[in-house]
N, C-alpha and C positions, 0 to 999 in steps of 0.2 A: 503493499500501500504507499508505503512509503517514496518507491520510485513510482509510483503512478504520480504523488503529488509535486514532485522532484520533474517528473515531466509533464506535470498542465504548466506549474512555475515558470520551467524553461521553454513550452509554449507559447504561455501570454508577451516573455521576455520576445521572442523572434518574432511574433507577429505583428503586422502593424496594420491598418487599416487597409494598406495598400492590397499585401495579401487577400486579405479577404474578400475584396472586392477583386481581386487577379480571378485569373481561371483555372486557379490552385498549383499552379507551377509557382513554389516560394524555393526554390533552389533552380540553381543554374543546369544542374546534374542528375537532382531529384537525389542526390544520395546524403545531400548536407544543407542543413537550413545556417542559412547566409544571417548573421546577425543583424538587425537593422536597429537604428535609434529611432524615438517618436521624431514628428515631424518638427520641424522648426515653428515655434509660436509666433505669431504675429505682435509686433512690438506694442497692440495696443492690450490681448492678453497678457503681454509678458509684464505693464504695469501695472495690472489685478491681480494674477498668479502667486502664488503661494508657492515657492519652490518645494519641488516633490521630492525625497530623498530616494533613491534607486530603488534599496529594500520594500520600501511603500509602494512605491509606482509597479513592480514585479507586484506586490498583493493586491493592486486596483485592480491589475490585470487580468490576474488567474482570476478574480472574483469576477470581474464581466465577463472572465469566459466562463464560466459556472455557468453562470446567469443566462448566457443565452444559452449555451445548452439545456438546460432547464425552460428556459424558454420554446425552444425548439422543442421537447418534450411533452408541452403541455399544449402545444399546436398543434399535435400530428395530422390535422387538418388540411395544413400547410405541406404540401407536395415537394417532392427535392426538384421538381420540373421549375415550378413555380417559382422555386428561389433561385436555380442558378437564370432565369429567363428575368428575374427584376433583380439578382444583385450580383452575380455570376459565382456563386458558391453554395455548396447543399451541405448536406448532413454529412454525405459520404465526405465530401473533401474537409471541411472538419475531422474527422474521423483521420483523415489521411495525415492531414499535418499534424494529427495528437500523432497519430504512429512516428512519424521523422520527428517529432520532438523527442518523444522518447527513444528511439534509436540513437539519434545524434548525442544523448545523454547516457550511452551505453544499455539503457531498457529494453529488451525484446520485447517489441506488444504484435499479433497476427492481426493479417485484418481484421478478422472477427472479434479481437478482441477490443482494438480500438473503433469498430461500429459498436461494438455493446456500452463501450463508454458514453458515445454520443447518441446511441439510439436510447439505454436504455434498458433497453432490449436484444436476446437475437437479430441481428439482421432479420434473417426472412420471418422470424417471429414479425416485426415491427409489418414487413413488405404486405404479409398474409393479412393483417390488421390495418392497416392504415393504408395504404397504396391503391389508388384508382391509377386508371385506365387514363393517359392523359389525355385532353382533349385534342383536334388536328390541329387550332391555333395554340396551344401552348407547342407543341409537336415541330411546325412550323418557326414559331418564334425560335425554339432552340437550336433548328438545323441553322435558322440564318444569323444569328447573333455573334458577336464579333468575337472569335477566341482569343482573341490579346494576340 
């Protein structure tokens, strides 16, 4: 369990909003997660923002990640194809990024284990219970989207 916590924290450190909005390619060679810092704040934000210690920042990012996962578990009516079409990532992307972050920290997770962490249940069970056939419009949007 401690290894999973470390992997979550490591993932939170390595993910930026840019990565969440990308097509899921978070590393040039897909074997190593590149550490990125936060986007620079605007001068107006710097003037009012309190400095955040690195450890606190990691805790906040990990908490935001956990809340995102919790939200996606609660909103099982939202289909992965809709997430991909609207935001460029889905539950499978999150689970892959989680797996890659764990592996970058020396923790081995299978694809199934990483998916269960994100989905909150075995992937096949989630598909049976919640996945619906995508509409022709959703499929067309998915095929037409910019794949970065």
